[in-house]
Phi, psi and omega in degrees: 000129184262147179239130179243176180289168183227175183294117186293327180295317177299319181293318178297326180290339185259002174296128186233173176283133182240120179273335182286146172228143180303335179292352173299335177262122180295340179282352178284108184240359172222133177210107178249122187232108181293341180280354177251094186294340180291344179268358187246129174257124183214155172241112190066238177257000183274131184260125176257340181204140176233115185271141176287139177243021180282342187108351178287336179079024181270177175200161165245148190226166168205094183286340183274117188304316185289346178253012181276132177290174187250132173273125185235127180277160176051045182270327180218110179049051177065018176244154186277166174212174179245122185260122178257155179225190181293344183233009181234134182199168176238150184207170170202148176292139178303327181291342179268356176230054190298328179300333180262310192283342184271357181273142177273354174243124188221141171229136176232138168230146175208154168255125186211162178246132176282106184256017186216150168260169185291115182277172183296337179288350179094001180250151169215127184050053182289146167061043172306312171230130189209127170248113179221179179283154184292339177261016173065023172281167187277059173254040187287153177257311173199166184208144177228126181218162177289326175215165170211134182048233182266007180272112179268115184147151180301129192228148174233143168248132183224136176075169186290350177277003179055050177285125183257134177230112180260126184281338187078358178262116190255156174234118184292156180301132180087357182267149174267147184208159170258111184233161180188176175214159176212126182230140171230187179288349184238342185205163177221150179223145173241134182246135175220112174049046174086359175253154187229136169246133185249140176229143183248156170080019180261154179231128176266124184279153174294124185253016184273080175208155189291343181269000182255137179245145171257118183249141162250101189111187185238120184277357188268346179074190178061026177232160182284177181309135191270265188214166164251132181246134181250321180203145178221134179237136179235133181238145180263036176204168173271116183293150173286167179299319178299315178295316178304311182295327178293320176296315179300317179296318177303309182294321181297314183286328179292321188255006176073034182247028183300323183285355172285334181284152173301148182295339178266010176290139183299342182242025177291323185257343181211151182282152177289000000 
């Protein structure tokens, strides 16, 4: 099922007051919010640090100027976002975010824009969320992308065996979406705009070691323009369906993406 962009005026009219906060869940240990400028360190439009507001006190960084992503205002319904490219990304050592990286059960949600078509290298929007070794060897823990190789659809790679899981839920080029993944020792799920694809028998490895990096973007280069990221949430557990839907509702109403959700979603018509 494909999801496309929607009328921005209609979306702005539906932005509502949200009483819920991700910190309502104690399992929320990463929260990066581009709409909170106090969490972003920048020179001009270049971002060198993005601070977590979950209470964990973490951050993702990019000290090298030429690899710093761009802070862009009025990117989605008059709110800002962070634009990543083939040479710009943010990262942190897994050992520096242990509340998140040391758990074998993980959930990630993010609001992002698909800024790329499938390139000749076989990748598209690689490494939206990526835990790999600092020297870029294949010791990866998981990866979330809009497409992978010839598989069109939000996709995850999990564990060192490079297991690929394609959800079949697609986000068209240029469209904004609420996407996510959740992995435990027994099952995996991919979320796209309130819909879920389930996979069984996958194992998420413990990523709490000094040689592992958590990337927002792709540090390896040689890829086309990547994504725009507006908000990212990380949990150190696999969320229940009720929790998942509350997070989807929160993100949808905050960023004006309510009409991306299925009409039978509990937060299609009202915010959590």
